C-alpha positions in Angstrom: -0.1 0.1 0.1 1.4 3.5 -1.0 1.0 6.3 1.6 1.9 9.9 0.8 2.3 12.4 2.5 3.6 16.0 2.9 5.2 17.9 5.8 8.0 20.7 6.9 11.5 19.0 7.7 14.8 20.8 9.3 17.9 20.0 7.1 20.3 19.2 10.2 23.8 19.8 10.7 24.8 16.0 10.4 23.0 16.0 6.7 19.8 14.4 7.8 16.1 15.2 7.6 13.8 15.4 10.6 10.4 13.4 10.2 7.8 14.6 13.0 6.9 11.8 15.1 3.0 12.4 14.0 4.1 11.6 10.4 6.0 8.7 11.0 3.4 7.4 12.9 0.7 8.1 10.2 3.0 5.9 7.5 3.8 3.3 10.3 7.4 3.7 9.8 10.3 1.9 11.7 13.6 3.0 12.2 15.8 2.2 9.9 13.1 1.5 7.0 13.8 3.3 4.0 11.3 6.0 2.5 11.4 7.9 -1.0 11.4 11.2 -0.8 10.6 14.5 -2.9 12.6 17.3 -1.9 11.2 21.3 -2.6 12.9 24.0 -1.2 10.8 27.0 -0.2 11.0 30.3 -1.7 9.6 33.5 -1.0 7.9 34.7 -3.8 8.1 38.5 -3.9 5.7 39.1 -6.6 3.0 36.9 -4.9 3.8 39.1 -1.9 3.6 42.4 -3.4 0.2 41.5 -5.1 -1.5 40.4 -1.6 0.2 43.5 0.0 -0.2 46.0 -2.4 0.5 48.8 -0.2 4.2 47.2 -0.4 4.4 47.8 -3.7 7.3 51.0 -3.1 9.2 48.8 -0.1 12.7 48.1 -0.5 14.4 44.7 -0.8 15.8 45.2 2.9 12.1 46.4 4.1 10.8 43.4 2.8 13.2 41.4 3.8 12.4 42.2 7.2 8.9 41.7 7.0 9.6 38.0 5.2 11.7 37.1 8.7 9.0 38.1 11.0 6.8 35.7 9.0 9.4 32.9 9.7 9.6 33.8 13.2 5.5 33.7 13.5 5.7 30.1 12.0 8.4 28.8 14.2 6.3 29.7 16.8 3.2 28.2 15.5 1.4 31.6 15.9 -0.1 31.0 12.0 0.7 30.4 8.6 0.2 33.3 5.5 -0.4 31.3 2.4 1.3 33.3 -0.4 
């Protein structure tokens, strides 16, 4: 039986990826078991961001970067995600 799931993972210093326990449990994974993965790096879509927040059209790269960092911090603390 093939089961597919998506989740966010951290690329660890030792070169491994973290798999959340809930995901491992839902896939019935056992330690040492091989899995197939597709990796996609998250990218910040400035154009999409600016379409969403039109008042930011004239903002500098630095100002946009600052706001992007705020969004990352909010996500890290589980305070909601913003879909672009």
